[in-house]
C-alpha positions, 0 to 999 in steps of 0.5 A, spaced: 500 500 500 502 507 498 499 511 503 499 518 504 500 521 512 500 527 516 505 527 522 502 531 528 503 532 535 500 535 541 504 536 547 509 531 544 504 526 544 505 524 536 501 520 532 501 518 524 494 521 521 491 518 515 485 521 512 480 516 511 476 521 507 480 520 501 483 513 502 481 506 505 486 503 511 486 496 511 489 492 517 490 498 522 492 494 528 498 491 524 500 498 520 500 501 527 505 496 530 509 497 523 509 504 522 510 506 529 517 503 530 522 509 531 528 506 528 524 502 522 518 505 521 515 513 521 516 513 528 510 515 533 505 513 539 501 510 534 496 511 528 490 515 528 484 514 522 480 520 520 474 517 518 467 520 515 462 519 520 454 519 520 453 523 527 459 528 527 464 532 523 469 526 523 470 519 526 477 518 530 480 511 531 486 511 535 491 505 535 497 504 540 504 502 538 502 494 540 496 495 535 491 495 540 485 500 539 484 506 544 477 508 546 479 515 546 486 520 546 485 527 548 492 529 544 490 526 538 483 529 538 485 536 538 490 534 532 484 531 528 480 537 530 486 541 527 486 537 521 479 537 519 479 545 520 485 546 516 483 541 510 476 544 510 473 538 512 469 542 517 472 549 517 468 552 523 469 554 530 466 548 533 467 541 531 464 534 533 468 528 533 466 521 534 470 516 538 469 510 541 467 514 548 462 518 544 462 524 540 466 530 543 465 537 542 472 541 540 472 549 540 477 551 535 481 557 537 484 561 531 487 567 529 486 570 522 483 564 520 489 560 522 488 554 527 492 556 534 489 551 539 483 547 541 479 546 547 475 539 548 469 538 552 471 531 555 465 529 558 464 527 565 469 524 569 467 517 571 469 514 578 464 508 579 469 502 579 465 497 575 465 503 569 472 504 569 473 498 569 476 495 575 475 490 580 472 493 586 466 493 590 466 500 593 462 506 590 469 510 588 477 508 589 480 515 591 486 515 595 486 507 596 492 503 597 495 499 591 501 494 592 506 494 587 513 490 587 512 490 595 511 498 595 504 501 597 501 507 593 495 511 594 491 511 588 485 514 585 482 511 579 478 515 574 475 513 567 476 519 562 473 514 556 479 509 558 481 507 565 487 511 569 490 510 575 493 516 579 498 516 584 502 522 587 509 522 589 514 527 591 519 526 585 516 524 578 523 524 575 526 519 580 520 514 578 523 508 574 517 508 570 520 502 565 520 498 571 513 499 575 509 502 569 508 495 566 506 492 573 501 498 574 498 497 567 497 489 568 495 489 575 489 485 576 485 490 579 484 493 572 481 487 567 482 492 561 489 494 563 490 501 565 494 508 564 498 510 570 499 517 572 505 519 577 503 526 579 507 531 583 503 537 586 507 544 585 501 548 587 494 548 587 494 551 579 500 547 577 502 539 577 507 535 574 506 529 571 509 523 567 505 517 564 505 510 562 500 508 557 497 501 556 499 499 549 504 504 548 509 505 554 511 512 557 509 518 552 511 525 552 504 527 554 497 524 555 490 528 554 486 523 558 491 522 563 492 529 564 484 530 565 484 524 570 490 527 574 487 534 575 480 530 577 484 526 582 488 532 585 481 535 586 478 529 589 484 529 594 484 536 596 490 539 592 486 543 587 480 546 586 474 545 581 472 550 576 480 553 576 484 551 570 490 547 572 496 547 568 499 540 567 506 540 566 508 534 561 515 532 558 512 534 552 509 541 554 503 543 558 496 542 557 490 546 561 485 542 565 479 544 568 474 540 573 467 543 573 462 543 578 458 539 574 463 533 573 465 535 566 472 536 564 475 541 559 482 540 556 485 545 552 492 545 549 496 545 542 496 541 536 501 541 531 503 539 524 510 536 523 510 534 516 506 530 510 509 524 507 508 518 503 509 511 506 510 504 502 508 499 507 510 493 502 517 496 502 517 498 510 515 491 511 521 488 508 
């Protein structure tokens, strides 16, 4: 297959985007494994298909490095919004994008008709363990102990369309993420695996975060993870509702607001890196 693609990133969380309005994509699971490799492929945290939708301006499908399909991706959805805005698929101030987690509304921030950034209504944070999902009988999982490799972590579980486990630490830079990330990801508490965020509180309007994403490992940023982190910070008394909180990630800054109605708003950049053409038969050799 000869495929046209666009490389884009949101706060360093980079994906390979395919315009499925113009070209069909076969075998996206294996294609993501092939092309995401940073040495033998294009390189990225996965691939994203931008598809026609009967209920929204476009549909987004995201596949991780390991080929698994994600239900939602906060950084990718901003990039999809930029793509359909810039390419005239939906050139308007507010666009809708269909995901596996429902239809999301994105407000475009532009200047002189040029895309600058986007704010995404991520919907309500889900705290009910059975809906996250996780194996826990309580009404919520807030500041509960989880034993990982002989160490007890106090964790808060949140779903923002996919499951997240948030834990607060004194120093995110010293975390051996390659070692403990997979242990969190595959903990039996989470039957569908889990994304894990390690958070340091700077003050009530700034937090620092590193993330281990299921299916991808450590990434430079995670939009849904940033949302889950701010929700957890509010629930644990570190931050306030209705107040924008800056999440400082390895790849940049996202701003998240957890409102009184439990809705989460995430704002951040979306950047086009380059367009390209890939011959997947050649790449597979």
